[in-house]
DOBA-523521 format. One record per residue (C-alpha): residue number from 0; residue in three letters; chain; x, y, z. Coordinates in Angstrom, 3 decimals. Example, Ala and Ser with C-alpha at 12.3 -4.5 7.8 and 13.67 -1.06 7.14 Angstrom:
BEGIN
+-----+---------+--------+----------+----------+----------+
| num | residuo | cadena |       px |       py |       pz |
+-----+---------+--------+----------+----------+----------+
|   0 |     ALA |      A |   12.300 |   -4.500 |    7.800 |
|   1 |     SER |      A |   13.670 |   -1.060 |    7.140 |
+-----+---------+--------+----------+----------+----------+
REM end
This chain:
BEGIN
+-----+---------+--------+----------+----------+----------+
| num | residuo | cadena |       px |       py |       pz |
+-----+---------+--------+----------+----------+----------+
|   0 |     UNK |      A |  100.169 |   88.091 |  127.091 |
|   1 |     UNK |      A |  104.009 |   90.346 |  128.230 |
|   2 |     UNK |      A |  104.736 |   91.086 |  131.228 |
|   3 |     UNK |      A |  106.540 |   94.418 |  130.909 |
|   4 |     UNK |      A |  108.275 |   94.348 |  134.450 |
|   5 |     UNK |      A |  109.876 |   90.887 |  133.535 |
|   6 |     UNK |      A |  111.339 |   92.307 |  130.057 |
|   7 |     UNK |      A |  114.609 |   93.617 |  131.978 |
|   8 |     UNK |      A |  114.772 |   93.956 |  135.152 |
|   9 |     UNK |      A |  117.766 |   96.893 |  134.962 |
|  10 |     UNK |      A |  114.768 |   99.165 |  133.674 |
|  11 |     UNK |      A |  111.626 |  100.735 |  134.373 |
|  12 |     UNK |      A |  109.584 |  100.023 |  131.661 |
|  13 |     UNK |      A |  105.963 |  101.194 |  130.554 |
|  14 |     UNK |      A |  104.075 |  101.510 |  127.593 |
|  15 |     UNK |      A |  104.469 |  104.470 |  125.525 |
|  16 |     UNK |      A |  101.632 |  106.900 |  124.875 |
|  17 |     UNK |      A |  101.027 |  110.112 |  123.146 |
|  18 |     UNK |      A |  102.837 |  112.191 |  126.086 |
|  19 |     UNK |      A |  105.888 |  110.280 |  125.937 |
|  20 |     UNK |      A |  105.765 |  111.467 |  121.827 |
|  21 |     UNK |      A |  108.294 |  114.065 |  122.090 |
|  22 |     UNK |      A |  111.034 |  112.010 |  124.560 |
|  23 |     UNK |      A |  110.346 |  109.216 |  122.447 |
|  24 |     UNK |      A |  111.042 |  111.829 |  118.798 |
|  25 |     UNK |      A |  114.070 |  112.990 |  120.533 |
|  26 |     UNK |      A |  115.761 |  110.123 |  121.188 |
|  27 |     UNK |      A |  114.688 |  108.905 |  117.639 |
|  28 |     UNK |      A |  116.138 |  112.210 |  115.897 |
|  29 |     UNK |      A |  119.946 |  111.480 |  117.138 |
|  30 |     UNK |      A |  119.927 |  108.530 |  114.888 |
|  31 |     UNK |      A |  119.305 |  110.101 |  111.664 |
|  32 |     UNK |      A |  121.392 |  107.132 |  110.035 |
|  33 |     UNK |      A |  118.528 |  105.094 |  110.821 |
|  34 |     UNK |      A |  116.138 |  106.743 |  109.550 |
|  35 |     UNK |      A |  118.039 |  107.371 |  106.055 |
|  36 |     UNK |      A |  118.518 |  103.824 |  105.175 |
|  37 |     UNK |      A |  114.782 |  103.468 |  106.162 |
|  38 |     UNK |      A |  113.786 |  106.341 |  103.375 |
|  39 |     UNK |      A |  111.998 |  107.905 |  106.651 |
|  40 |     UNK |      A |  112.090 |  110.916 |  108.350 |
|  41 |     UNK |      A |  112.095 |  111.142 |  112.682 |
|  42 |     UNK |      A |  108.333 |  113.283 |  113.005 |
|  43 |     UNK |      A |  106.136 |  113.332 |  115.648 |
|  44 |     UNK |      A |  103.352 |  111.902 |  113.511 |
|  45 |     UNK |      A |  105.991 |  109.472 |  112.377 |
|  46 |     UNK |      A |  106.629 |  108.242 |  116.353 |
|  47 |     UNK |      A |  102.927 |  108.590 |  116.621 |
|  48 |     UNK |      A |  101.970 |  106.157 |  114.162 |
|  49 |     UNK |      A |  104.481 |  103.614 |  114.944 |
|  50 |     UNK |      A |  102.738 |  103.402 |  118.549 |
|  51 |     UNK |      A |   99.602 |  102.315 |  117.170 |
|  52 |     UNK |      A |   99.867 |  100.430 |  114.052 |
|  53 |     UNK |      A |  100.438 |   97.017 |  113.715 |
|  54 |     UNK |      A |  100.868 |   94.149 |  111.800 |
|  55 |     UNK |      A |   97.723 |   92.436 |  110.156 |
|  56 |     UNK |      A |   95.765 |   90.206 |  112.603 |
|  57 |     UNK |      A |   97.690 |   91.872 |  115.060 |
|  58 |     UNK |      A |   95.071 |   92.998 |  118.241 |
|  59 |     UNK |      A |   95.989 |   96.157 |  120.228 |
|  60 |     UNK |      A |   96.883 |   94.203 |  123.303 |
|  61 |     UNK |      A |   99.471 |   92.415 |  121.645 |
|  62 |     UNK |      A |  101.241 |   95.550 |  120.930 |
|  63 |     UNK |      A |  103.781 |   96.520 |  123.603 |
|  64 |     UNK |      A |  105.351 |   99.907 |  122.416 |
|  65 |     UNK |      A |  107.335 |  100.499 |  125.704 |
|  66 |     UNK |      A |  110.280 |  102.505 |  127.127 |
|  67 |     UNK |      A |  112.624 |  101.608 |  128.924 |
|  68 |     UNK |      A |  113.692 |  104.026 |  132.134 |
|  69 |     UNK |      A |  116.623 |  104.880 |  134.195 |
|  70 |     UNK |      A |  116.003 |  107.571 |  136.710 |
|  71 |     UNK |      A |  113.313 |  109.079 |  134.761 |
|  72 |     UNK |      A |  115.256 |  109.258 |  131.681 |
|  73 |     UNK |      A |  114.035 |  107.208 |  128.557 |
|  74 |     UNK |      A |  116.811 |  105.369 |  127.498 |
|  75 |     UNK |      A |  115.570 |  103.369 |  124.905 |
|  76 |     UNK |      A |  112.216 |  102.233 |  123.012 |
|  77 |     UNK |      A |  110.845 |   98.951 |  121.610 |
|  78 |     UNK |      A |  107.907 |   98.024 |  119.052 |
|  79 |     UNK |      A |  107.321 |   94.364 |  120.189 |
|  80 |     UNK |      A |  104.440 |   92.454 |  119.286 |
|  81 |     UNK |      A |  103.363 |   88.968 |  120.970 |
|  82 |     UNK |      A |  102.453 |   86.418 |  118.950 |
|  83 |     UNK |      A |  103.527 |   87.198 |  115.236 |
|  84 |     UNK |      A |  103.908 |   86.304 |  112.590 |
|  85 |     UNK |      A |  103.009 |   82.922 |  115.076 |
|  86 |     UNK |      A |  101.989 |   82.463 |  118.313 |
|  87 |     UNK |      A |  104.945 |   80.903 |  118.914 |
|  88 |     UNK |      A |  107.359 |   83.799 |  118.301 |
|  89 |     UNK |      A |  107.623 |   87.435 |  119.111 |
|  90 |     UNK |      A |  108.425 |   90.551 |  116.383 |
|  91 |     UNK |      A |  110.444 |   93.246 |  117.299 |
|  92 |     UNK |      A |  109.118 |   96.113 |  114.958 |
|  93 |     UNK |      A |  111.697 |   98.626 |  116.507 |
|  94 |     UNK |      A |  114.218 |   99.017 |  118.159 |
|  95 |     UNK |      A |  116.528 |  102.334 |  119.568 |
|  96 |     UNK |      A |  118.829 |  102.970 |  122.169 |
|  97 |     UNK |      A |  119.794 |  106.861 |  122.931 |
|  98 |     UNK |      A |  122.611 |  107.861 |  121.099 |
|  99 |     UNK |      A |  124.258 |  109.053 |  124.101 |
| 100 |     UNK |      A |  124.246 |  105.755 |  125.726 |
| 101 |     UNK |      A |  125.641 |  103.612 |  122.754 |
| 102 |     UNK |      A |  128.679 |  102.006 |  123.080 |
| 103 |     UNK |      A |  128.101 |  100.839 |  126.743 |
| 104 |     UNK |      A |  126.731 |   97.337 |  125.297 |
| 105 |     UNK |      A |  122.738 |   98.482 |  127.139 |
| 106 |     UNK |      A |  121.320 |   97.670 |  124.139 |
| 107 |     UNK |      A |  122.501 |   93.827 |  124.087 |
| 108 |     UNK |      A |  121.639 |   94.043 |  127.807 |
| 109 |     UNK |      A |  118.111 |   94.741 |  126.814 |
| 110 |     UNK |      A |  117.817 |   92.210 |  123.466 |
| 111 |     UNK |      A |  119.226 |   89.339 |  126.111 |
| 112 |     UNK |      A |  117.118 |   89.944 |  129.079 |
| 113 |     UNK |      A |  113.995 |   90.302 |  126.511 |
| 114 |     UNK |      A |  115.181 |   87.257 |  124.657 |
| 115 |     UNK |      A |  115.851 |   85.449 |  128.271 |
| 116 |     UNK |      A |  111.580 |   86.508 |  129.156 |
| 117 |     UNK |      A |  110.381 |   85.789 |  126.014 |
| 118 |     UNK |      A |  111.875 |   82.188 |  126.245 |
| 119 |     UNK |      A |  110.722 |   81.406 |  129.866 |
| 120 |     UNK |      A |  107.030 |   82.301 |  128.398 |
| 121 |     UNK |      A |  107.427 |   79.887 |  125.601 |
| 122 |     UNK |      A |  108.246 |   81.991 |  122.922 |
| 123 |     UNK |      A |  110.610 |   79.895 |  120.473 |
| 124 |     UNK |      A |  111.914 |   82.336 |  118.576 |
| 125 |     UNK |      A |  112.545 |   86.392 |  117.832 |
| 126 |     UNK |      A |  111.732 |   88.051 |  114.708 |
| 127 |     UNK |      A |  113.004 |   91.817 |  112.892 |
| 128 |     UNK |      A |  114.077 |   92.996 |  109.968 |
| 129 |     UNK |      A |  117.128 |   95.336 |  109.244 |
| 130 |     UNK |      A |  117.500 |   97.851 |  106.642 |
| 131 |     UNK |      A |  120.242 |   95.935 |  104.364 |
| 132 |     UNK |      A |  122.691 |   98.381 |  103.533 |
| 133 |     UNK |      A |  122.648 |   99.580 |  107.519 |
| 134 |     UNK |      A |  125.964 |   98.947 |  108.406 |
| 135 |     UNK |      A |  125.991 |   99.677 |  112.091 |
| 136 |     UNK |      A |  122.077 |   97.563 |  112.623 |
| 137 |     UNK |      A |  123.329 |   94.425 |  110.844 |
| 138 |     UNK |      A |  125.893 |   94.123 |  112.823 |
| 139 |     UNK |      A |  124.459 |   94.584 |  116.174 |
| 140 |     UNK |      A |  121.589 |   92.124 |  115.582 |
| 141 |     UNK |      A |  124.149 |   89.787 |  114.053 |
| 142 |     UNK |      A |  126.206 |   90.503 |  116.932 |
| 143 |     UNK |      A |  122.962 |   89.598 |  119.365 |
| 144 |     UNK |      A |  122.539 |   85.881 |  117.572 |
| 145 |     UNK |      A |  119.923 |   87.175 |  114.813 |
| 146 |     UNK |      A |  120.176 |   85.240 |  111.770 |
| 147 |     UNK |      A |  119.326 |   86.657 |  108.098 |
| 148 |     UNK |      A |  116.316 |   84.006 |  107.115 |
| 149 |     UNK |      A |  114.715 |   85.833 |  104.161 |
| 150 |     UNK |      A |  114.741 |   89.082 |  102.307 |
| 151 |     UNK |      A |  111.524 |   91.721 |  101.727 |
| 152 |     UNK |      A |  111.445 |   94.914 |   99.516 |
| 153 |     UNK |      A |  110.232 |   97.594 |  101.197 |
| 154 |     UNK |      A |  109.557 |  100.745 |   99.740 |
| 155 |     UNK |      A |  112.919 |  102.174 |   98.208 |
| 156 |     UNK |      A |  114.625 |   99.316 |  100.481 |
| 157 |     UNK |      A |  115.237 |   95.730 |  101.077 |
| 158 |     UNK |      A |  114.537 |   94.253 |  104.519 |
| 159 |     UNK |      A |  116.423 |   91.597 |  105.785 |
| 160 |     UNK |      A |  114.360 |   89.540 |  107.508 |
| 161 |     UNK |      A |  116.552 |   87.952 |  111.061 |
| 162 |     UNK |      A |  115.237 |   85.755 |  113.323 |
| 163 |     UNK |      A |  117.262 |   84.219 |  117.190 |
| 164 |     UNK |      A |  115.924 |   81.213 |  117.760 |
| 165 |     UNK |      A |  115.392 |   81.039 |  121.202 |
| 166 |     UNK |      A |  116.191 |   76.999 |  122.021 |
| 167 |     UNK |      A |  114.115 |   75.720 |  125.423 |
| 168 |     UNK |      A |  116.757 |   74.580 |  127.999 |
+-----+---------+--------+----------+----------+----------+
REM end
């Protein structure tokens, strides 16, 4: 079980629900490039689906679709799966920072804090998928210590499976 308050001390963090869908959609619509690379569209229905969908075998309580808030404003969204694909790994299914706040190190700081928390609770790695053709995402995740370990064909695009080891100190 993940303690959301431990993920990143600089933010108020809480699970997002249907009442947050419009705020999440507003944040997502400012990142149309991401959706183009994934062959999707930012819609309210897509946001609501993302809030619920989980990989096979993942219990609902192990999916954390969370918002990072500062002064009541949604600054970032993360879909974090505890114990996927194995119990010692966490999976980031989605992460997006408000475009108005990009370039300030906010995303990297959140990832640094989330990884430190996950290491502290015994996770050995964090895994995610990156659209192969998305240069911004590739740069961000590699800059934050994620290495490509595999490739996977998706619906109309190729995902690079990337992982960051979380060695115990």
